[in-house]
VOPAGU-2260 file (C-alpha; in pm, 1 decimal, decimal comma):
REM VOPAGU-2260
SITE   aa  ch    i         X         Y         Z
SITE  MET   A    0     524,3    -551,1    1957,3
SITE  ARG   A    1     492,1    -173,7    1970,6
SITE  GLU   A    2     717,1      -9,8    2224,1
SITE  LYS   A    3     697,5     353,2    2324,2
SITE  PHE   A    4    1014,7     559,0    2354,5
SITE  GLN   A    5    1010,8     558,1    2733,5
SITE  SER   A    6    1375,6     623,2    2807,2
SITE  ASP   A    7    1451,0     812,3    3128,0
SITE  LEU   A    8    1590,6    1078,3    2895,9
SITE  TYR   A    9    1235,2    1199,1    2833,0
SITE  GLU   A   10    1145,1    1231,0    3203,1
SITE  GLY   A   11     789,7    1111,0    3146,6
SITE  GLY   A   12     728,8    1369,4    2876,0
SITE  LYS   A   13     902,0    1670,7    3033,2
SITE  LYS   A   14    1165,5    1656,7    2760,0
SITE  LEU   A   15    1096,7    1568,7    2397,3
SITE  PRO   A   16    1313,2    1524,8    2086,0
SITE  LEU   A   17    1225,8    1840,3    1893,9
SITE  VAL   A   18    1264,1    1826,5    1515,9
SITE  GLU   A   19    1104,3    2159,5    1429,7
SITE  ALA   A   20     909,0    2440,1    1595,2
SITE  PHE   A   21     762,1    2712,5    1375,5
SITE  TYR   A   22     465,2    2947,1    1336,3
SITE  THR   A   23     281,9    2905,5    1005,8
SITE  ILE   A   24     -52,7    2849,0     834,9
SITE  GLN   A   25    -220,9    2510,9     859,1
SITE  GLY   A   26    -229,2    2346,9     520,3
SITE  GLU   A   27    -431,6    2028,0     561,3
SITE  GLY   A   28    -776,5    1912,1     660,0
SITE  GLN   A   29   -1046,8    2091,9     853,5
SITE  HIS   A   30    -831,2    2381,9     974,7
SITE  THR   A   31    -664,0    2470,3     645,5
SITE  GLY   A   32    -583,2    2841,3     629,8
SITE  LYS   A   33    -566,5    2900,9    1004,6
SITE  ALA   A   34    -253,4    3023,1    1181,5
SITE  ALA   A   35     -92,4    2779,7    1424,7
SITE  PHE   A   36     240,0    2705,1    1588,5
SITE  PHE   A   37     368,4    2363,5    1480,0
SITE  ILE   A   38     576,7    2134,8    1698,2
SITE  ARG   A   39     727,6    1833,9    1522,2
SITE  ILE   A   40     834,6    1558,3    1760,9
SITE  GLY   A   41    1102,9    1310,5    1652,2
SITE  GLY   A   42    1049,0     937,3    1654,1
SITE  CYS   A   43     830,6     716,2    1434,7
SITE  ASP   A   44     833,2     347,9    1346,2
SITE  VAL   A   45     521,3     346,1    1127,2
SITE  GLY   A   46     749,8     366,7     823,2
SITE  CYS   A   47     533,7     501,0     538,3
SITE  SER   A   48     728,1     473,1     211,7
SITE  TRP   A   49     595,9     808,8      88,7
SITE  CYS   A   50     652,4    1000,3     414,1
SITE  ASP   A   51     776,2    1355,4     349,1
SITE  THR   A   52     928,2    1389,4     695,9
SITE  LYS   A   53    1152,2    1082,6     713,2
SITE  PHE   A   54    1412,0    1304,8     879,1
SITE  SER   A   55    1191,3    1290,8    1188,9
SITE  TRP   A   56    1191,6     912,5    1227,4
SITE  ASN   A   57    1504,7     871,8    1440,9
SITE  PRO   A   58    1457,3    1051,8    1775,5
SITE  GLU   A   59    1824,7    1016,1    1866,2
SITE  ILE   A   60    1940,1    1271,2    1608,0
SITE  HIS   A   61    1718,5    1551,0    1738,4
SITE  PRO   A   62    1787,2    1763,3    2047,5
SITE  LEU   A   63    1601,9    1690,5    2367,8
SITE  VAL   A   64    1416,2    2006,5    2461,7
SITE  ASP   A   65    1238,4    2086,8    2786,0
SITE  ILE   A   66     867,9    2151,3    2725,4
SITE  GLU   A   67     899,5    2479,0    2919,0
SITE  GLU   A   68    1131,4    2600,4    2644,6
SITE  ILE   A   69     878,8    2495,1    2383,1
SITE  ILE   A   70     602,4    2695,2    2548,5
SITE  ASP   A   71     828,5    3000,0    2565,4
SITE  ARG   A   72     872,3    2986,1    2186,9
SITE  ILE   A   73     497,4    2964,8    2132,3
SITE  ILE   A   74     418,6    3255,8    2362,1
SITE  GLU   A   75     687,3    3466,3    2195,9
SITE  SER   A   76     530,4    3397,7    1854,1
SITE  GLY   A   77     189,4    3529,7    1960,6
SITE  ALA   A   78      12,9    3212,4    1844,0
SITE  ASP   A   79    -311,5    3110,6    2014,1
SITE  SER   A   80    -307,5    2749,4    1895,8
SITE  VAL   A   81     -52,4    2473,4    1853,9
SITE  VAL   A   82     -37,1    2161,3    1637,8
SITE  VAL   A   83     165,3    1866,4    1769,5
SITE  THR   A   84     282,2    1641,5    1488,5
SITE  GLY   A   85     572,5    1415,4    1405,0
SITE  GLY   A   86     704,8    1163,1    1358,7
SITE  GLU   A   87     442,4    1001,7    1575,2
SITE  PRO   A   88     380,2    1212,3    1889,3
SITE  LEU   A   89     197,4     937,4    2078,1
SITE  THR   A   90     514,9     734,6    2113,1
SITE  TYR   A   91     565,7     966,3    2412,3
SITE  ASN   A   92     345,3    1060,1    2705,8
SITE  MET   A   93     173,5    1384,4    2601,0
SITE  ASP   A   94       6,3    1457,3    2938,0
SITE  MET   A   95     265,1    1707,5    3065,6
SITE  LEU   A   96     280,8    1891,2    2735,2
SITE  CYS   A   97     -96,4    1925,8    2710,6
SITE  ASN   A   98    -124,8    2040,2    3071,4
SITE  LEU   A   99     130,3    2310,5    3003,3
SITE  PHE   A  100     -59,0    2422,4    2694,4
SITE  ARG   A  101    -385,3    2429,6    2890,1
SITE  ASN   A  102    -228,6    2641,9    3161,8
SITE  ASN   A  103    -135,2    2892,9    2893,2
SITE  ARG   A  104    -482,5    2889,7    2734,5
SITE  LEU   A  105    -369,9    2750,7    2402,1
SITE  LYS   A  106    -590,4    2553,8    2165,4
SITE  ILE   A  107    -420,5    2220,3    2112,2
SITE  TYR   A  108    -437,5    1997,1    1807,0
SITE  LEU   A  109    -289,4    1651,0    1752,6
SITE  GLU   A  110    -188,8    1483,3    1426,7
SITE  THR   A  111    -144,1    1109,9    1477,9
SITE  SER   A  112    -155,8     774,0    1305,6
SITE  GLY   A  113    -309,9     630,7    1622,7
SITE  ALA   A  114     -44,3     360,4    1629,4
SITE  TYR   A  115       8,5     412,3    2003,8
SITE  PRO   A  116    -236,9     463,9    2291,7
SITE  LEU   A  117    -374,5     815,3    2327,1
SITE  SER   A  118    -230,1    1041,9    2595,3
SITE  GLY   A  119    -290,5    1411,2    2653,6
SITE  ASP   A  120    -608,5    1618,9    2648,6
SITE  TRP   A  121    -672,4    1768,0    2303,7
SITE  ASP   A  122    -913,5    2015,9    2149,8
SITE  TRP   A  123    -889,6    1842,9    1812,4
SITE  ILE   A  124    -754,2    1505,3    1705,1
SITE  CYS   A  125    -668,9    1439,7    1341,2
SITE  LEU   A  126    -636,0    1065,3    1291,5
SITE  SER   A  127    -447,9     944,0     983,6
SITE  PRO   A  128    -436,0     561,2     993,7
SITE  LYS   A  129    -162,8     368,4     815,2
SITE  GLN   A  130    -200,1       9,2     697,8
SITE  ASN   A  131     144,4    -108,4     807,1
SITE  LEU   A  132      75,4     -15,1    1172,2
SITE  PRO   A  133    -300,2      33,2    1221,1
SITE  PRO   A  134    -450,7     249,2    1497,7
SITE  TYR   A  135    -555,9     131,9    1838,4
SITE  LYS   A  136    -932,3      75,3    1841,2
SITE  SER   A  137    -983,4     316,5    2129,5
SITE  ILE   A  138    -884,7     626,1    1931,0
SITE  PHE   A  139   -1145,9     601,3    1654,2
SITE  GLN   A  140   -1436,4     737,7    1856,6
SITE  LYS   A  141   -1218,6    1021,6    1986,8
SITE  ALA   A  142   -1110,6    1143,2    1644,1
SITE  ASP   A  143   -1250,3    1476,9    1526,9
SITE  GLU   A  144   -1105,1    1435,6    1179,7
SITE  LEU   A  145   -1009,6    1134,0     970,6
SITE  LYS   A  146    -744,5    1208,1     708,6
SITE  MET   A  147    -672,1     927,0     465,6
SITE  ILE   A  148    -373,4     948,5     232,7
SITE  ILE   A  149    -453,8     823,2    -117,2
SITE  GLN   A  150    -158,4     698,6    -321,3
SITE  THR   A  151    -326,9     429,0    -531,4
SITE  LYS   A  152    -681,7     322,9    -615,3
SITE  SER   A  153    -666,5      47,0    -354,5
SITE  ASP   A  154    -636,8     307,5     -76,9
SITE  PHE   A  155   -1004,6     400,0    -111,6
SITE  ALA   A  156   -1106,4      66,5      40,4
SITE  TRP   A  157    -874,3     129,5     336,8
SITE  ALA   A  158   -1026,1     476,9     374,4
SITE  GLU   A  159   -1379,2     337,0     388,4
SITE  LYS   A  160   -1279,6      71,4     640,0
SITE  ASN   A  161   -1156,1     340,9     876,8
SITE  ALA   A  162   -1447,2     576,8     808,8
SITE  ALA   A  163   -1682,7     304,0     931,8
SITE  ARG   A  164   -1510,3     309,0    1271,3
SITE  VAL   A  165   -1511,6     679,1    1359,8
SITE  GLY   A  166   -1792,5     873,8    1526,7
SITE  LYS   A  167   -2076,9    1028,7    1327,8
SITE  ASN   A  168   -1944,7    1382,3    1380,2
SITE  CYS   A  169   -1591,3    1305,2    1261,1
SITE  ARG   A  170   -1496,7    1500,7     948,3
SITE  LEU   A  171   -1372,8    1281,8     663,2
SITE  PHE   A  172   -1087,3    1383,4     431,4
SITE  LEU   A  173    -909,1    1220,5     139,6
SITE  GLN   A  174    -564,2    1363,6      72,9
SITE  PRO   A  175    -372,7    1283,4    -247,6
SITE  GLU   A  176     -18,6    1168,9    -172,8
SITE  TRP   A  177     197,2    1459,9    -283,8
SITE  SER   A  178     443,7    1278,6    -509,6
SITE  GLN   A  179     150,2    1125,3    -698,7
SITE  PHE   A  180     -69,3    1435,3    -694,8
SITE  GLU   A  181    -118,8    1489,0   -1069,0
SITE  LYS   A  182    -192,1    1122,1   -1123,9
SITE  ILE   A  183    -423,1    1068,1    -828,1
SITE  ILE   A  184    -620,3    1393,2    -795,0
SITE  PRO   A  185    -866,0    1320,0   -1080,1
SITE  MET   A  186    -946,3     987,7    -915,9
SITE  VAL   A  187    -998,1    1153,0    -575,9
SITE  VAL   A  188   -1223,8    1420,8    -725,8
SITE  GLU   A  189   -1446,0    1161,0    -890,8
SITE  TYR   A  190   -1456,1     951,8    -574,5
SITE  VAL   A  191   -1572,3    1246,7    -362,8
SITE  LYS   A  192   -1837,0    1338,4    -622,0
SITE  THR   A  193   -1970,3     985,8    -592,6
SITE  ASN   A  194   -1921,1     968,3    -212,4
SITE  PRO   A  195   -1997,3    1322,1     -84,0
SITE  LYS   A  196   -1947,2    1232,4     280,5
SITE  TRP   A  197   -1576,6    1281,6     200,9
SITE  ASN   A  198   -1391,8    1612,9     163,6
SITE  ILE   A  199   -1061,9    1671,4     -17,4
SITE  SER   A  200    -750,0    1787,7     167,7
SITE  LEU   A  201    -491,8    1942,2     -65,4
SITE  GLN   A  202    -179,3    2020,5     141,3
SITE  ALA   A  203    -230,6    2389,4      70,5
SITE  HIS   A  204      94,4    2485,5     243,3
SITE  LYS   A  205     290,0    2317,0     -35,5
SITE  PHE   A  206     106,8    2518,4    -297,8
SITE  MET   A  207     183,0    2832,9     -95,0
SITE  HIS   A  208     549,9    2732,3     -59,1
SITE  ILE   A  209     549,2    2768,5     319,9
SITE  PRO   A  210     654,3    2520,9     591,8
């Protein structure tokens, strides 16, 4: 059974375990190359073996930060958009955070596995389903972008299964798993040439050596 982190410590979403907060360039998917302020929220039980942010999984080791403090950091940076990622952000209620962003006229983007029910009001939802804890059905039609991580040849079938569930205007991306990049990228290239509904996401920030 999936259980959200609903401890009174979080005050319904007014406080969140903050792993990282930084202004950078988006490196994946539809918005690659655009400036955005990233907020990484701690806590995830999806447990992907290849996850490159395993340090975010345990929410108890990250400081609880009031969302008002988070917004102050964003405003100080001069950013006009913010990406909320994790961990898995939807393990918490995102309504308060999104309302605060809206009040400050920020564009708001979510990166999620969809493993928990959707909360918050977003300008863009990037859905990245994982087989070990699949998304809730309700999020598929709300996704603006589907980003499927490809580690082995068998992952293409999982990608197609999820692509069949999203809306017709959802952008489709295949992203080679970074540790297997050299091995898997030729396969991804050939797959997209044969199935041009897909685009390739390359984790450009890693090539640029930025966060």
